[in-house]
C-alpha angles and dihedrals in degrees: 000000000000128000121202128196121186127201140164103070123134147121119309136165122250110278092030132114139238134179119214123201130203116194114199126201136173121041093002095149089071098053111125096195138346133198152128137288128178138205124202121198111285093005136101121259110267138196117257110169142332141188127208112231098217100045106019089233111160132208130192139191111249090242093064103033111127093016105059128052126193119204140161141217106206093189090059097035087232133136122200135203113202108199118194133174090024119199130202088250089064088069107121146107106280118214129195114223130192127188119207108170121287096004135063126208131201133201123223094259136241125235120240117188122184116193123206 
């Protein structure tokens, strides 16, 4: 079992930055990969970024490449999402997601609102 708690969301103007945090607890040593998804009002949840636990390999959605950076602090069992050059279309609830074969775990989400 893995528990995930997100923080760091808020309201920011277009062009600004935010850093999201996802603190993992429980059987974190068995997580295969961890990352972020987001869901905007009226839209399906979509992949944003992920990092593979064993290799540190990262993956990003095309819409955020070059603007968002995912990183981790293994000592703190925390994953971060640094979001720069934010756009109004980045407005969404951001969810942390962890995969620990064969199960997936979601956090409760944190709201990010980008004003134009």
